[in-house]
N, C-alpha and C positions, 0 to 999 in steps of 0.2 A: 400434220394436216393432209399431207399427201396420202398417208395410209387411209384416212377417212374418205378421200376422193376416190381411191381405187376400190374400197369396200362398197361404197354407194354405187359407183359405176358398174361393179360386178353384179350387185343386186338388181339394178335396172336392166342390165343386159339379159339376165336369166328370166326375169318377169316378162319383159317385152317379147323375148324369143318364144316363151311358152304360149303367150297370148296370140302371137301370130301363127304358131304351129297349131294350137287348139283353141280357137276363139270361142269361149263359152263361159257362162256365169259359174259353172262348176270348176272351171280352171282357176277363177279368181278365189273361190272358196278354198281350193286345195293349196293355193299359194300362201296361205297363212303360215304354213310351216317354214317357208323360206324367210319369213319375216324375222326369224331368229338370227339370220345373218345380218340384217339391217340393225337389229337390236345390239348386236356385238359391235357394229361400227360406231354407234352413237353413245355407248354406255359411259365413256370417259369424257364426254363433251358437256358444255354448259347447256342449261335448259333452253336458252334462246337458240343455240346452235341446233339442238335436237329438233325443236319446233320448226326451224327454218328448213332443215333437211326433209322432214316429213311433208311439209307444204310443197317444197320444190319437187320431191319425188312424186307426190300425188298429181301435181300439174303435168309433169312429163308423161306419166302413165295415162292420164285422161286425154292428153293430146294423141297418144298412140291409139287409145280406144276409139277415137273419132274415125280412124281409117279401117276399123274392123267391122265385120258383119255381126254385130252384137247389139243388144239393147244398151245404148250408150248411157242413159241416165241411171239405169239399174247398176250397170258395171261401175260407173263413177261413184255411186253411193257405197257399193261394196268396197271399192278401193279406199275411199275416205275412212270408212269404219275400220278397215284393217290397219291403216297407218295411225289413226287415233289410238287404237289399241296398242300399237308399238310404242307410241309416245308415252302413254300411261304406264306401260310395263317398264320402260326405261326409268321413269321417275320413281316408281315403287322400288326398283332394284337399287337405285342410287341412295334413297333415303331410308329404306327398311332392311336392306340385306348387306350391311357393311360388316362382313366377317370373312375370314380366310377359310376357304373350303378345304384346304389341305390339312387344317388342324381342327376340323369339325367332324362330328359323327354323321353317318349316313342318314340317320333319323332326322337330325336337324336340317341337313341339306334338303331332304325330301319334303319336310314340313314347310320350309321357307319357300321352296320352288312352287309347291302346291298353293300356298296361301297368297303369294304375291305375284305369281305369273299365270299359272294354269287357270285358277278360278276367275280372275279378271278377264283373261283372254277368252275363256268359254262364254262369259257374259256377252262380250262383243260378237263372238262367233255365233251364238244362238240368235242374236238379233239379226245378223247377216243371213243366217239360214231361214229365218222367218220371212224376211223381205224377199229373198231369192225364190222361196217356195211359192210365194204369192204371184210372181210374175213369170215363172218358168214352169216347165213340165216336171221338174225334179221334185220328189217328195221331201218333206221336212226331215223325215227320219234318215233318208239316204244322204241328204246334205250334211246332217249332223254327224252321221257315221264317218263321212269323208273328213269333216272338220276335226273330229276326235283323233282319227288316225294320223292326220298330217300335222295339225297344230299342236296337239297335246304331246305327241311323240317328239316333235322338234324342241318344245320347251323343256320337256323332262330330261332329255339327254344332251341338249345344247346349252342350257342355262348354266351348268357348273363351269363351263369354259368362260362364259361371259362374266360370272362372278370372280373367277380367277383373274381375268383380264382387268376387271374393275378394281380389284384389290392391288394388283401389282403394276398395271400400266404398260405402256408400249416398251419402255426400256427393259422391264423384266422379261417380257415375251421375246424381245430380240436376243436377250442373253440366254434364255432357256431353250427356245425352239430354234434348232438348227435346221439346215436344209434336209438332213437325213430324217428328221422327225416328220417333216411335211411329206417327203417322198414315201416313207414307210406308211404314212397315213393313207395316201392315195393308192398305194399298192394293196393295202388291206381292204379298202372300199371297193377297189376293182375286183378283187377276189370274191368279195361278197356278191357283187353284181353278177359276175360270171356264174357262180354257183346257183344264184337265183334263177338263171336262165336254164341251167341244167336240171336241177332238182330242188324242190322246196325243202325237202328233208335235209339234203346236203347243205343248203343255204343256212338252215337253222343251226346245224352243228358248227358250220364254219363261222357264223356270227359270234356264237358263244365262245368258241375256241380263240378266235382272233382278239375279241375284246378282253378275254381273260389273259391272253398272252401279252397284250399291250400293257395291262395293269401290272402283271408280274415282272415283266422285263424292263419297262420304262416308267413305271409308277404312274401317278395320276396325270402327269403332264400330257402324255400321249393319249391316255384314255379320254381325257376331257376334249382334246382336239378331235379325235375320231368321233366322239359323240356329237360335237358341235357340227361337223360336216355331215354326219349321218342324219342328224336331226333336221337339217335343212333340205337334204337331197332325197331322203327315202320316199317321202310322199310324192315328190315330183316324178321320180322314176316310176313309182307304182301307177300314178295317174297317166303318165305319158305312154305307158305300155298296157293300158287297160284293155285294148283290143285283143291282147294275147290271152286275157283271162276271161273275156266275155262276161258272163253274169256272176262269176265268182269274185268280182272285184272287192266287195265288202268283206267277204270271208277271208280272202287272201290279205286284205289290208289289216284286218283284225289280227290275223296270224303274224303278219309283219310287225305289228305294234307290240304284240306279246313277246315275239322273239327278240326284238331289239331291246325292249325294256328289261326282259328277263336276263339277256346277255349282259346288259349294262350294269344291272344290279349285282349279278354274280361277279362281274369284274370289280365293281366297287367293294364288295365284301372281301374278295381276294386281296385287293389293294390295302384295305384297312387292316386285314389280318397280317399281311406281309409287313405293313408299317409298324403294327404293334409288336410283331416278332423281332423286327430289326431294332426297334427302340429298346425292347427288353434285353436283347443280346448286347446292345451298346451299353445299357446301364449296368448289366452284369459285368461286362468287360471293364467299365469304368470303376465299378465297385471293387473289382479284383485289383485293379491298379491302385485305387485309393487305399485299399487295405494293405497292399504291399508297401506303399509309400508311408502310410501311417505307422505300420509296424517298424519300418526301417528308421523313420524319423522320430519315433517315440522317445521321449527323455527317460522313460522307465527302462529298467533292465529286463529285456525279453529275449528269448531264444527259442528256436525250434530245432529238435534233434531227430535223427533217424533211429532205427531200432538198435544201432551199434553205438549210439551216443555221439555221433558225428554232428557237428553244427551245420545246419542248413541255412538258417536265416538268423540275423542278429540285429538288434536295435541300436540306435545311436547312444542310448543311455548306457548299454553294456560296453560298447566300444570306448566311450568316454571314461568309464570306471576302470576298465582294464588297460586303457591307453595303448591299444593295438589297432591297426587299421583293419577295415573290413576284408581287404584282400588277403591278409595274413591270418585271419581267424576262421573264414569259411573253409570247411573241409577238415578242420582239426577236431579232435575229441575234446569234449568238455572237461573230462577228468585230468587233461593236461594242464588246466588252469586251477585245479583244486590242490590245496596243500596236502602233504603226505599224511598228516594225521586225520584228515577228513575224507581222503580219497576212497577208502574202503567202505565207509558208510554210504557213499553215493553208488559205488559199484554193486552194492548188495541189492539194489533195486533193479529189476528186469524192465526193459523197455520194449518188450515184444508182446505185450498183451494190455488191454485197456484197463487202466486203474489210475488212482491218484496217490501221491505221496508227498511228503514235505520233510525238509531238513532244517533244523534251527541252528543258527550261528555257524553256518558253513563258511570256511575260510578259503577265499580265492587269493591267487597271487598274480599281481599285475606285471606289466612289462619290466618294471624296475625292481621286482622282488618284494614289493610292499604288500602286506597282507590287507585284504579287504573282507570284512565280515558281513555276511548276508543271510537273510532268511530265504530259503529256497522252497518254492512250491512247483509241482509238476503234475501234468495230466497227460496220460498216454491215450491217443485216439487211434482207432483202427480204421484203415481205408482199404480200398481194393488193391492198391499198390503195395500195401504194407502198413507199418505203424509209424506214427509221428508223435513226438512229445513236445508239448508247449510248456515252456518254463518261465516262471515269474520270479524275479530276484529283487529283494529289497535290501538296500545298503543300510545296515544298522551299526556301522562303525562309530558314527557320531553319537548314536543313542547309547551305546555301551560306554563311550567316553563320558557322556553326560551322566549316566547312571553312577559311574565311578566318582565323578565330580560331586553329584548330589549326595552320595554317601559321605564323601569327605566334608561337604558343607554341613551335613547333618551333625557329624562329629564336632565340626568347628562351631556350629550353632550352640550345641550343648555346652562346649567349653566357654563360648562367648557369654552365654546367659549366666554362666557361673562366675565369669570374670568381670563383667561390666559393672560400672559404678551405680547404675540405675537399678531400682527394685522392680521385679517382674512378678505379677500374680495372675495366674490363668484360672478361669472358671468354666463350668459347663453352662448349658442354656438355662439351667435353673438357678444360676448364681452360686453354685457350690464350688469351693476352691479345689482345684486339681493339681496345681503346681505353684511353687514359690522358689525363686532363685536365692542364692546365699545372702544377697543384699537385703532382700525383703525379709528373710528369716532373721537377720541381725537387727533390723529396725523393729520388727514385731516381737522379737525375743521368743520365737517358736519355730519348730521344724515343720517341713512340709507334711510329714506323716502324722503330725499332731493335729493339723488343721484340715487335712484332706477330707472332703465331704461336708465341711462346716460352711455355713452361710458367709458370704463375703462381708456383709455388714458387721458380723460378729468378729471376724478375723481382723478386719480393717475398719475400726470405728472412727470415721471421719467427722470433723466438726469445723465450724467457722471460727477463726482466731479471734475476731472482734466480738461477735455476738454469742459465742460458745454454743450455738445451736447445732445439733447433729445433722449430718448430711447423709441421707439414705437413698437407696433405690437407684444408684447410678448404673449398676450392671444391668438391671432390668430395663431401664430407660434406653441404654445403649443398644441392647439387642432388639428391643421393640422398634426403635426408630431406624435401626440398621445404618448407623452412621458413627463416625469418629466423634468423640466428645472430649473436650478439655475439662480438667478439674476446675471447680469454681475458684474465684480469687480467695486468697487468705485461707486455704484449706490446710488443716492440721490433722495429725493422727496421734492418738494416745494408746500406747500398748498396755499390756496387762500389768506391767511394772510401774505404770503411771508416768512413764517417760514420754515427753511430747516432742514431736518433730513437725516442722513445717514442710509440706510436700506440694509438688506441682507436677503436671504432665497430662496424660490423656488415657482414655479408655477406648478400645476399638473392638469391633466384632471379629471373631475368628471364622474364616470361610474355608470350606473344602473346595476342590477344583470345580465341582459342579455348581458352586455358588451357595451351597447350603451353609447356614450359620450353625456352628457346633459349640459356640461359647463366646467368651470375651477375654481380652487380655488388658491388664492395667500396667502401664509403665510409669514409674514415678521416681522422683529424686528427693533427697533430703536437702531442702533449700533453706534450712534454718539460718545459716550464716549469710547466705546471699540475700535473704529477705531482710535481715538486720542491716546489711550493707545497703540494700535498696532504700530502706527508710532513711539512712544517712544521706545517700545520694539525692533522694527526693528533697530532704531538708536543704542540702547544698544547692540544688537547682532552684530553690525558691528563696534562698537567703544569701546575703552578701558574705563572702568568705572572710573578709577582713574584719567586719564589724559585727557579724551575726544578725544584722537587721534584715527585714524582708527586702528582696530585690525588686527590680522592675516588674518581673513576671507575677510575683505574689501581690505586688501593689496593684497591678491592673485588676487582678481577681478581687481583691478586697474593695477596691474603689467601685467596681461593678456591683458588689454586694451592698455597699453603702448606698449607692443610688437606688437600688431596688427597695431596700428597707426604708429609706427616707421617703420614697414615693408611696410606699404602702402605709407608713405611719404618719405621713405629712409633717415631717420635721426637717430641719436644716442641718447641714454640716459644712465644714470648710476644708479646702485643700490649700496648704501652704507650701510653695516651692522655695526652698532655701539654698543659697549658694554661699560658699566661703569666699570672702574677698581676698584677692592676691594669694590664693593658696598655691598657685603655680610658682610664684617667686619663692615662697617658703620651701616648696618641694625641691626646686632646682638649686637653691642656695644652701640648704641645710641637708639635703639628701632625702632619698625615698624612705629610708627607715624612719627618720623623724617625721616625715609627712604621714606615713602609715600610723605612727603612734598618735599623732594629732587627730587623725580621723577616728581612731578608736575612742579617744577621750571625748571628742565632739559627740560621737554616737552615744556614749554613756551619759553625757549631760542631757542630750535630747530625750533619752529614755526616762531619765529621772524627772524631767520637767513636764511630762504629759500624763494623762490619766490612763487607767488600764484599758478603757474602751477605745482609746485613740491608737493610731498606728504611726510609727516612725519607720521610714524606708530610705535606703540609700540607692539612688538611681545610678550611681557610677561617678568616678572622679570625686569632685567636691560638691556634688549636688545631693540634697536630701529632700524628701517630701513628707509632710505631716498631714494626716487625716484626723481632723478634730471633729468628733461625733457629737450630734445633738447640741448644736449651738443655737442661741436665741436670736441674736442680731449682730450687726456689724460691730457695735460697740463692745459686746462681750468678746467677739473674735479678736478685735484689736487689743483688748486687755490681755487675753491669753497669749497671743503671739508676741506681744511686747515682753511679757514675763519670760517666755521661752527664749527669745533672742537675747535678753539680758543675761539669762542663765548661761547660754552658749558663748556669748561674746566675752571678751576679756583675756586674762593672762593664762598661759599654759606652761607648765614646767615639763620640758621634754629632754630627758638625758642631759641635765644640767644646762639646757638652753631654754631661755625664757622667750616665749612668743606671744605677741599680742594679736588677737584674732577678732575680726569683725565679720558680720554676716549680713546678707541682703535677702529679703523674702518677698515673694509675690503671693497674693491671696485671692482665691476664687471661691464663692459661696454658692452652694446648691440651694434652690434651683435657679436663682436669679442670674447667675453667671454661666449657667450650663446645666443640662439635665442628663448628661452622659459622661462617662469617664474621659473620653477623648477631648471633649470641649472644655471640661474643667481643668485638665492637665495643660492644655494649650493656653488657656486664659491665665492660669496661675504662672506659667512660664513667661508669658508676655509681661505680666505685672512685675515679676522678679527682675527682668532685664531693665524695666523702667526704674525700679528701685536702685539698681546698681548705677545707672547713669545719672540719676537725679539726686537722691538723698544720701546714699552711702550709709552702711550700717543701720539700715532702717527697713521698713516694709512699705509696700504699696498694695492697695486693693485694686482689683481689676475694674476697668471702666471701658465704656464703648470708645472713648477717645484713644485708648491704647490700641484698639483694633484699627482705628482710623490711621494712627501712626504707622502701624504695620502695613496697612494698605498703601500708604504713601511710600513706604519703603519698597514695596513690590512695584509700584508705579515707577519709582526711580530706577530700579533694576531693569524694568522693561525698556525705559528710555535709554539706558546704557547699551542694552542689546541692540536697540534700533540704531543708536549712534555708531556702533561698530559696523553695522550693515551699511550705513550711509556715509562711512568714512568721516565722521564728525570730529574725531580726536586728532589733533594736530600738534606737532612739536614747536615750542618756542625755545629760544636760546639766550642764555645770559653769559656775557663774556667774563672770563677769569683772566686777570692781567698780572704781569710781573710787578712785584711790589716796588721795585726800584725805577724801572723805565716806563711802567704803565703800558707796555706793549702787550698785544693779545697773544696769549699762550694756550688758552683752553676755552671751550664752550661747554656749559652745562645745559643738557636738554631738560626742559621743563614741560610737563603735560598741560595742554589746554583742551577744553571741550567747547566747540562752537555749536551750541544747541539753541535752536529757535532764535537765531540772530544775536545771542548773547555769548560772550567768551567767558567761560567759567574756569576758575582756578582748580588745582588738584584737590584742595580741601573739600570741595563739594561732591567729589565722585570717587576718589581713590579708595577710601575706606569701604564704601558701598560695593565697589567692584571687587575688592578683596574678599569681603564676606559672602558675596554672591558667586565666587569662583569665576569671575569674568576678567580678572586682572591680566591673565595671560593674553586674552584676545585684544584688550586695550593696549597692552604693552607691545604686542607684535605689530599692531597698526602704527603706533608711534615710532617704533624702531625702523620699520620699513621706510617711512618718510624721512626720518632723521638720517639714516644711513645713505639714502638716495641723495640728500642735500650734502652730507659730509663727504661723500665720495668725490664730488666736484670741487669742494673747498681744499681738500688735501693735495689736489694736483697743483694748486697755487701756493699753499702753505704746508709743505710735507711734515713740519714738526707740530702742527696743530693737533690738539687732543680733544676728543669728544667725551664728556663725562655724562653717564646715564644712570638714573636711579632705578634700581631693580627691587621688586617686592620680595620679601622673605619667602612668600608662598611659591614664587618661581625658583628661587635659589635652592630650595630643599627638594625640588623635583629631580629625579635621577638623570633625566635626559636634557637638563637645562644647558649644560656646557656644550654638548654636541649641537643642539639647536641654535645656540647663540653664535658659535663659530661658523655654522653653516650660513647664517645671515651675513657675517663678515666676508666670507668667501664669495657669496653671491654678488656683493657690491665691491669686491676687490679692495677691502679696507684692511691694512695691516693691523694685527692685534695690539701692537704697542702704541697705536694711536687711539686706543679705547681705554676708558677708565670706568669701572663700575662702583657706584656709591651705595653704601648700606648704612642705615641709621644704627647708632650705637645701641639703642634700646632693643631693636629686633635682633642685633647680633648677639647681645648678652643673653637674651631669652632663648636663643636657638643655637648656642655655641657648638653643641655636639653635632647637631644635624648639618650645620653649615661649614664645619671645619674642613671636611673632605672636598666640598664643592669649591670653596675659595682656593684650596690648594690646586685643584684642577684648573681653575680659571687662571691663576698665576703661571702655571706650567705652560699654558697656551700663549703667554706673553701679555695678557691683559692686566692692567693695573687695578688695584683695589684701594678704595678710599673709605674711611669711617666718617660718616656724616653726623652732625649734631654732637660732636665729641664733648663729653662732660655732662651730658643730660641723662645718662643711663642709671643713675642712683645706685650704683653698685661698685664693688671693688674693681680695681684695674688689673686684677690677676689674670684676666683673660688675654691680656696683651702678650703674655709669654707663650700662649698656645697658637697665636696667629701671626702670619707674615702679612704686612700691608704696606702700601706705598705712600699714602696721604692721610693726614688728619685734618678734618675741617672743623674750625672753631665755630661753635654755635653763635648765631647773631645776637643772642641776649647777652653773651659775655662781651662781644664787641661793643654793644651799645653802652655797657657799663664803663668803657674807657673814658668817656667824657662826663661821667657822673662822680668823679672823685678818685683819689689815688687808691683807696682801699678796695672799692668795688671793682676797679678795672684790673686788679692783680690776677684774677683767674684767667683772663685771656692771655696775659703775658706768661703765666705758668704753663698753659697748654702749649704755647709757642716754644718755650724752653724744653718742654717734655718731648716735643717733636724733634727738636735738635738733638736731644739726648738719644732718642730712638733712631736717629739718622733717617727720618722720613720727611717727606714734603709736608708743608703746612699751608693751608688755605684758610683765610679768614672770611666768613660770610657776613653779609649785612652791613658792609662798610658804606656809611652815608655821608661822612664829612671828611674834609682834608686832614683834620686833626687825628681822626681815627686811623686814616691811611698812613700818616707820618709815624705815629707811635708803633703801629704794627710793623712797619718796614724797619724802624730802628731796632725793634726787639728781635728781628731776624726772621720774620714771617716771609716766606718766599712769594706767595701769590695772594691777591686780593680780589674780592667779588662783592658787588653791592650796587645800590642805586646811585652812589656817588660816581660810579663809572658808567653804568648803563642799566636800564631796565631790561627785562626779558624781551627779545625781539623775534619777529617772524623771520623766516628764511630769506624773504625778499629784502628785509632791512639789514640783514647780516651781509648780504652780497657786496654792497659798496665798501664795507670795511675790509673785507677780504681782498677785493680787487686792488685798492690803493695801498694796502698793507700799512694803514695809518695806526698810530697809537690811540688807545681809548681816550687818553687825556685830550686828544685833538678832536675826538668825535663824540664826546659825551653830551654835547649840546644837541646832538641829533636825537630826536625822540626822547 
């Protein structure tokens, strides 16, 4: 802002001084040139600031005019017009002339200045001249001439500086214009003024010379500053000294105008030419530097040599290939890097005249003596200083190696085509045979020379194995579609000897490097044996290996076809799901070989008992499915199924073993029991399970009630899941007492389900939990609570044993023992205080799977008890394979003790067996004193039953543990 203040103050000082020196309207007209200085002061200010400056300046000058002997009103009007013109010019320069004068042409600068400064300024000047000529003695032409000399001159040579100032601002001017520039500017203007006083001719020469010198030596920055000061002062100086020139004022003013404008334009032209020249030199210099850098950094192998073959310049590519640094290679002769065998061929070419030459496969030697093979091209250029050779080298070492490899591969390919097990036939684009390998020759029983040029379809007569229809035009189709094609399924070829071969593989176009198709190649294999094997495998994939019946996969397909045909022809058919009763027992007791033989005979009976249109399928294990086609009604189906079941059921002679077999079947009828394969199978399966549970060796038709039972089962499973989440499963405990003293020795944990306010026994949920794979979660919940209770009791009774029932599904799990012992450690319970009970029936049916688990359990110190002993309906041979600690006599044998001597003998036999096996014996279901006495007298060690105590909750067991009373004393409790 201080710069603005000084600029405006200087302008006011000059204007007021001139007005007081020469008070005249002509003075005001001539002051329009000085306005260029005020314009420079305001150019980088806001419009409001510029307007305020013009208004304040006009007021100050008008106040000064009031004290001068001049027409006050006319002078004020002229001042206001002049300052309004300045404000308008500043606005035009700000909005219309935003360009950098240092990077613009002289033409553009002149056009912009004329369009946006001189013409608007002349408009206001003409108006001022008209007004002044009306109220003064000066003629309009005289005033206009003075205006043109002063105003136009000032704008033409002063505006470039203003534009420079506008574009760069105060900071730029402070950085560029130093004190020496301003001093030099005033020295030059002073010289011009002095020469003007001496001689006008000398002045003219001096102006042109000084302006040109400023442009050449100090570029545009000094030229624009000199023009800016000259533009504002020339007219003032001329008018102020008009008395020296008398009547020649206009002529001299015109001469001054032409001189300054001409000198300024010449200086501008010199500056532009100098700038263009400097830029061109700079670009040439940069191009030369870039070329040198590009040459040196080029990854290509480039060299420049002098006429003696000495290396002058070298690229990074050559240095990298030779593996020598630039310092050690510049100045050496190129032939020092050429092998001895190629050196003479290089030296035979002269490098002292302009010409081209090349050397193929020139061998260079790198730093480590390794050969490098290159293609060498050179061009010798002639310069004033002499000759220079530019060399281009291309490393072809890899190409030569590749060519050798390709040659070897070609030989290998020929040997391979002759050695591979696939047949190969090549044709041209017209489908004529051009080549056959030995395998193809052997299959077709002809040599290549015999079939060369013959049509492919004649040489290779293909046909479909099933339909016997010929397959033609494969080569033409492959070439036309320009794509790889596989041979159709079941393709065969018959040679001229009428020998047939099953073939498979593909036909592909043959391309040149440019992508042009020049033929086709067929690669094929003799798959006669594999196709025969595939048929066998396909049969095996869809049929049961043991019985040869359709398997589940083929059954699904046939059942789907049955459904579609029945829907199309509006007839019924039946699906019978058949299961062999107790097949697992037969298989386990008699062995798998006998079981497999039984399955084969069952399958044979099924096949003999159905019609040809029906299907018998084995689903797996002991499950079979019958598809009975085109049935009339349920009565007919029942009759047919009964006949089939009667045929299948009965006796079988299996390796001198007679087996009686019964079966159960479930029947679903299309469409009333289902209209798709999935629903029919599901409903037949549901009916079969109903038959096994209810009628045995019989059949059941599907009904909606069976689905309702299944839904009830699902609801029960959901309730068990919910019960686990809500901790509804709780342990109850039934005491086991010493048979002699009736003192408490053991507690058996019994599961209870507290569901919807009702305490349910295990019979209502254990089987469901096992079938739904929920038994582990239920068992874990019960064991957590039981172990928590028991950990407190054994602190008071360290010898107390807790007996827990474990499902066979848990025992066969590999991680059961580890998980169970982790439970014990968590509650600090010694393993020898725990006994695991397993029912005899589950033990016998899973003897192999459970043998290892029970061994690991006993290794941990946990006791094993066989529950419900004597109910397994099997031989007792398993006892010799297992170690156990306790036998529990089933309660039905105990109940027989009071029903007569004969019936009670089984319980006593089991007690004696336990003594013989040296294991503990526990009698279950003791309900009377008589039973307790007989068992104790027989040697049974422990007793359990309602006679002593019903199962109790943990809260009811606590008092017994605390007082350590015998059960005989407490059995009246609960």
